[in-house]
N, C-alpha and C positions, 0 to 999 in steps of 0.2 A: 325720911322715906330711907328704904334698906338699900344698902350698897350690895351688888351679887358680881365677884369673878368667875366668871365661866372660862374655863379650859377646853383647847382646841380643842379635844376628841368631842365635846358638846356641841361645837359648833361644826364640827366636820359632819356628826350628826344628825343636826339640821338641815343641813344641805345636800345631804345624801339619802334619801330614799331607799335604795338599799341596803343603808346598815341597818344593822340590827338597833338599835335605840332609837332609829325614826321617829317613830310615834312618841315615846316618853321626851324626847327633845320638842318637839312641836306643843305639847301636853306644858312640858315646863315655859315655853316660850310665851305660850299664852296667859299661864299662872304671872310670869312674871310681869306684862306688859298690864294685866289686869290689877294687879297691886299698886302698878305704877312705880317700880323698882329702876332704880339706875346701874345699867349694866356695865361692866367695865371689863376690858381685855386688851392683853398687850397689842403692842403693835407686830411683835415677833409673829403674831399669827397671822397676819393680810397673807405674807410671803406662803405660811404653810399651806391654807386652804386653796389659794390661787394654784400651790404646786398639785395637790392632791386631788381637787374637786377639777374632772373632764369638761362640762359645760363654761370652756372661760368668759364666753359675754356673758352666761348667767351668773357666774362667781364674782367677776366685775361690776355689775348693777347690784349684789349684793354687798359688797364693801364699799361702794359708793352708799349705799342706804347704812348701811354698819356706821359708818363714819360720821352719819348726821346724824343719828338717833344713839352710840353709843357712846361712851366716853373711851377713847385709846388711848393706852400708857404707853410710854417706854418704860423699859427697865432702867438704865442711867445705873452710874457706876458701885452704888450702894448697893441696889438688889446684887449686880453680881459679884460685889465683895462678898456678900452676907451669904450668897448660893454657893460659892467657892471654898467658903471656910464651912458651911454647911457639910458639903459633901466632902471635905477632907476630912471631918470630923466622923461620918458616916460612909464606912465603906460601901460600896455598889446604890448608893442613893442615885435616881435619876436627874439628872443636872438641867433638862428640862421642866422637869416637874417642880422641881424645886426652885428654879427661875419664875417659875408661876406663881407659886405661894410665897414667895418673899414680896414679889410684884403684887399682889392682893393686898398684903399686910402691908407694906410701902403707902399702896392707896386708901389706906380703913376701910380695905373691903368688909363689912360684917358677915359674911360669906363666901368660900369660895363652892364651885360645884362641878365637880369632874367624875367621868365614869372609871378610874383607872382605880382597880380593886384595891392598892395598897399605895396611898398617894401620902406625899410627903407631909408633915408635920411641923410648921412653922409658927404655931401661935394663931391659927386664920379656919375657925369654924370650916371642916370640908365635910360635905354630903354629895353621895352618889345621887343621880338624877332621882330615879326611883322612892331613894330616902326622901328629897325634897318634898315630893308630890305625894308621898304618904304622908309625912308629916303636915304639909298645907291641908290636904283632906281631913287630917283628924282636928290639925284648929279650925278649919272652915265647918268642922260639924259642932265641936261644942261651944262655938260662940252663940248659939242659940240659946245653950242648957243656962236653967238658972240655978 
């Protein structure tokens, strides 16, 4: 089973129909469910999506659903230490993205999906939503070929 870590921006796009990436985020979720992918997110995301999304009752229902269906993981000392060290050695690196990346790595994720244009490199394959969908469509189209 493939293990995919979702960055906060992808989940926000899924929840907020006014965001530019909403339709693609819905397509992504359909593909991940179809493929029976294990979805991983950091627990840090929960407070962020609650803060950003205006429909509080709906977001609380989503959080309840998410905690039952996705793997919610903590950062922990090791992830924090790795992220701090990485940012100290890479001036201007986004600390939140770095935490997410090392959290994905710590939890043995095969892939991290984010819509950040220049996401942190920490040894986990990172794709934007549209790149994942294109790659998946290409793979689906070639599976029937001889």
